[in-house]
N, C-alpha and C positions, 0 to 999 in steps of 0.2 A: 284708665290710662292701662296701656300694656306694656309688659316686660317679657323679653326672650327667656327662658330659663332651661331649656334643653335644645340640642340639635342632633338629630337622627339621620344617619346616611345608610341607604338600603343599596347594596350592589351585589347580585347573583346571590340573593335570597340570605345575604350576610348583612346584619345591622349593627352600626356602631354607634354609640352613644357620646356625645361631647357636652361638656358645660360650655357656656359664652365665652369664658375666660381662656378656653382651651383652641380654639378655632375663630377667626374672624370671618367678617362677611366676604372679604377679599380672598381669602383661602378658599372659602366655601364655592365662591362663583367659579374657580378654577376647577371644582369638581364636578360640576354639571355636566352631563352626557347622555346619551342615548340609554344606556344600561343602567343609570345611576338615578335614584329617587332620593330627594333632599326634603326633609319635613323640619319645621322649627315649632317649638312648642312655647305658646306666649300665655303667660299669666296676666288675667283680667282682675286688677285691684277691686273694682266694684262687685262683680258676680263672685270673687275668690275662687275662680276656677281656671283651669289650663285647658287649651285646646290645641289641635295640632293643624298647622297650615303647610300647604303644598309651596315650599319654598321655591322650588325649581320652577315652578309656572307662574309664580307671583313675580319674580325678578325677571323672567322672561317676556311677561304681558306688561309690566309696568315699570319703565326705566327708572322713575325716582327712587326706587327701592334698591338700585345699586349703590351702595353705600360701603364704607370702608370700617365702620366700628357699629357695636349693635346699639349704642346709646342713639345714634342718628337713624338706625332702622326703627327704634321704638317709637321715636318722635313722628315718624311717617306712618305708623299703623292708625287705621280709622276703623271704626265700626263696620263700615261698607267692605274695606277690604279684608278684615278678619272674617266676616260673615260669608265672603265671597269665594275665599279660598280655604275655608276650614274643610280637613278631610278626616277619614278615619286613619288613625295612626297604626299600622302594623305592627304587632307584638307586644307593644307597651302602653300603658296608662299615660297620657301625655301630661309632661312635667317630671316624671318619674322615671326610676328604673325597674319599675314592678311589671311583671310579664302579665299581660292579659289572659294568655290561655297557654301556660306552660306544659310540656309534656312531662308526664310523671314518671319517676323512676323506682321501681320496688325492689328492695333487698329481701329476697325471699327466705334466706337463712337466717335474718334477724327479726323478721316480721313474726310475733308469737302468736299462734293459735290463727294464723292467716292461710298457711300453705301446706300441702303434703307433697313432698318430693319423693321419688323412686327412682333407682337404677333399672334399666328395662330393656326391653327388644320390642319396638314399636309394632314390628310385623307380627310377631308370634304373639306377643301380649305378656310374655313372661316377665316377672319383674321381682326384684329383691330375693333372687336365689344365689347365695353366696358361693355355692359350688361350680356354678357357671357364670360368675361375674364378669369374665373376660369376654363372654359373648353377648352381654347386655350392655351396649355401648351408647345407648338412648336414656335421657332423663323425661319423667313424666312429671308435671307440675298440676295439681288440682287444688280446689279451693277446700280448706277445711271446715268442718260443720259448725263450728263455735265461730266462724270468721264474722267479724263485724264490718269491717271497711275492707275491701277486695276489689281489684279490676275485674275487667271483662277479658277473660284469657282469650277470646277469639281475636281481640285487638291488640295484643302483645307480642312482642319479639323477645325470644330468651337470648340472654348473653351469658356464657358460662366461662370463667376464669378470663374474662375479657374478650372472648370471641363470640361472634353472632352464631347461632345455631339455626338451620333451617326450622321454621316453626310449622308445625302441623297439629291442628286441632281436631279432635275426634268426638263427635256428638254422643256417641254411644256411651263412653264413660265420662264425658265432661272433661275431659284432660288436655292440657297442652303439651305437646311432645317437643323436646328440643333434640331434634336428631344428632347422634355422635356426642351429645352432650357429656354423658358419662365418661366417654372415653377421653375427654379433655381433664380428668380427674384422677388420672392414673399415675402420675407423676409419684415419686417416692421421696421428694425434697422436703425441707424444713416447712413448707408452704403447705399446711395439710387440711386447712379448712377450705372447701370449695367456695366459690362466689357465683352464686346464681342470681342474675338480676333480670326483670323484665321492664323493657321499654313499652310504656304504657300509652298506647293511641286513643284511649276511650273517648276523650274529651275533642279529638279530631274527627272520628268517624271510622268507617270501614277500611280495610286495606287487602289487596291481593298480592299474593307471593307466587312469582312466577320464575320458571327457570330460564338460563341464558344458554343458547346455542349457536355454533357456528354454522348452522345449516338452517334455511327457513322450513318451518314446518306449518303445515296447514291445518293440521288436526287439533292443534291446541293452540293456546295463548303466549307461548314461549317468546322471550325476547330475543332477536338475531343480533348477532355480534360479529363485527369483522375489523381486523387491523388496518388502518388508512395509511401506515408507513411501513409495514412489515415489522414493526417493532413493538413498542408499548403503547401506541395510540389506539383505542378502540371507539368505535361507534357502535351505538346500541340503539335499535330500532323496534318499536312496537306499534303498530298501527290500531292496536286495540286501546292504546290508552292515549289521550291527548294531553300533552304536557301542559296545556291551559287550563286542565282540570285535575290532573293528577300530579303529585310530587313524588319522584324516584328516592329511594336509599337504596344503595348498592352494597351488597357484600361479596368480597372477594377473598377466599380464604378464611372467613369469619371476619375479616377486618372491613369496617363499615366506611362507606364512602358517602358524604352528606351533599344537600344541596348546593351548598357554596363551594363545592370541591369539583364539579364538573361543569361542562359548557353546554347548554342548550343549543343546539343548530337551528331546529326547525319543531314543527308542532309535534313531530314522533320520534325525533332522533335527539340524542345527546352524545357527548364525547368526553372519555376519560383517559388520562395519561397515567398509566401504571407507574411510570419511571419516578412520579412526584411523590409517591408513597413507599413507606419503608417495608413493603411486603416481604421482601427477603428476610428482615431481621424477625417479622412478626411469624414467620413460616418457621423459622430455626426456635424461636420460642415455644411454638405449637408442638413441635417434636419433643421439646422436654416435657410438656405438660401432659402429652400422650405416652410418655415413658417409652420412646421409640429411639434409643441411643444406637450409633454406628460404630460403637467399641464395646468390648466386652467389660470394660470398666465403668460403664455409666457415666462418662464424664463429658462426652461430645454428641451433639445431635445436629445433623447436617440437613438443611433444608434443599430445595431444588430452586431452578431459576423461576423468578415470579410470572414470566410470560408462559413457560412450559406450563407450571402449576394451572396458571388460569386457562388454559387451551385445554389442557385435561379435564379441568372441571366444567367447562363450557359443552364438552364433548360426552359428560356423563349424563345418564338418563334422568336420574334425580340426585344433583349434588347436595351435600348435607350442608356446605359451608359457602356455596357461590350460588347466589339469586340475586334476584331484584324486587324489592317491596315497592308497590305503588299505592300511596296515601290517597285518598280521595278528598284532597285540599289543593287548592290552586296556588298557594303561598305559604311554604313553610320556611319561617325565618330561622336564622341563627345567630347566636352572639359568641364571641371566643375572648376567653382572659387567659393570658398567660401568666402561670403561677411558679413557683420555685420548686427545688427538688423536694421529692416525698419519700426520702428516706425512713423518716419518722413521721413528721407531721406537717401540715401546712396552715398558715396562718393567713387568713382573708379578712375583709372588712366587711361588716354586717350587711353592705349593700350588694356584695357579689351574689349575682343571679346563679343559682345551683343548676346543675345538670349532670352531665356525663363528663367524667375526669379521664381524659386522654394522656396516655403515655406518649410523649414524642418522639421517642425513640422508636417505638413499634407500631403508634397509632391504635393502638387497643386500650380498652376501657378498664379502669381499674375502680372497685369499690372502695366506699369510705365511710366512716363513723363521723357524724358532726355533733360538736359540743358548742353550744351558743353562750358566749361569755359576754360581759355587760359593754365592752368596748371592739369585740370581734369574734369570728368564728374559728373554731380549731377544727380541722379535717385530719382524722387519723387513719392511715392506710395499715393493712395487715403486713406484719414483717415477712418478706419473702427471702428465700435462698438466693445468695449472690449468683446472677446469671451475667456472663459476659459474651460479647461478640467481638470478632476481629474487626478491625476498623480498617478494612480495605474495601474503598469505594470503587476499584475496578472489577471486582468479584462480584458477580450478581447472586452466586449462591452464597448463604451464610451458614456459619456453623455456631452454635450456643455451647458454651463451656460451663460447668459447674465449679471445677477448680484448674482455670489454665495454668499450664507449668511450660511456658515457651518463651523466649527473649527475642522471638524474631518477627513478632507482631505487636501492634497496639491494640489493647482490649478496651472496649467500652462497655461499662457497667449498667445494664438496662434499668436496673433499679434507682441509678442516680440521675436520670432523665428528668428534665424539666416536664412539667405537665401543662395541659391547657382544660380549662373548664369550658365545656361546650353546652350551650342551653339551645333548646329548641323550642321555637316559640310558634304558635298557630298564627298565622297571619290573616289577612281579610280578603 
């Protein structure tokens, strides 16, 4: 006898998981489409195992399976139907919310005897010289001699205080360099402990980091970008990477754009809409982290228009925060879970899949410490200085304030934003 125990809906590399009582077969039938893959997990009471079925193909091929409730659906299942429509489920173990191949995230500052981190200059090789520290804008990360469990640094992307940095691995000294990473730690605020994380793709395989330019280059493998509407919609093309074999992750200003946030147009082309992302707020926060105020009192930090910033970085020979990562995997899936405010801590249930914690106001990554209790998980975030931005939607430039003293604007506290838990799952 078979019983449906989980429903999985994959669309644009995003997977949503439902229990049978949360969505009916009738509702599910309305979701079937060209770009939507639907799987149901069925539990076999004889073998005590769950398998995944291609629900979209099953109901299309076999009309009697178009029913209104799951009890009727269960009764229609036979051994032949289950065997004929069993498939490999992307991202999860059938019947569960356990990921099959999750992307690991390393907290380098809290991992004892694992990493050595230095502020440095990648080109000159100078490091940890206090007298010229303002010239040493990069970070180097290496594996400590006594480390027992550690990642392959060649397959990691560094994230410093929430912003992705261009990764450069140097074979001569076996170090991963986060370009401009030290520069993101220059702020003088209360938030004094840097957050350095590694997004570890060792379980996925190799990746290539490429530049993005607005002119086609024939001598390298850079990605060509152009605006499709003269505003914030950009197409990115690179004929060296088939999107049937490679999955891109894009960094604009250090803000990461994941596979479920862009649209694939062809084998070599994808499109992004920068207007969908709070890049203006992220850039204002970045100015604060880099200690670049626009007034002598060090209370305000003004960014520039996101499109202007993106075009400047596209035309930089080697941008330190704007690039594209091509992961050698055909299907990198994501799941997103909305969580509450993180001013002090977040409570989640024991089944919540862990991953990157994204601040919804800025779309940047926050580090957290996890405590597992008998009935829940407690996620604690480092206490940060209050940072506010003006809530003026018509203005694409943004200014972040440490202590705003103005009654002409409404201010948004970035640290009181809701957050999203983003999990990256290796697909099939």
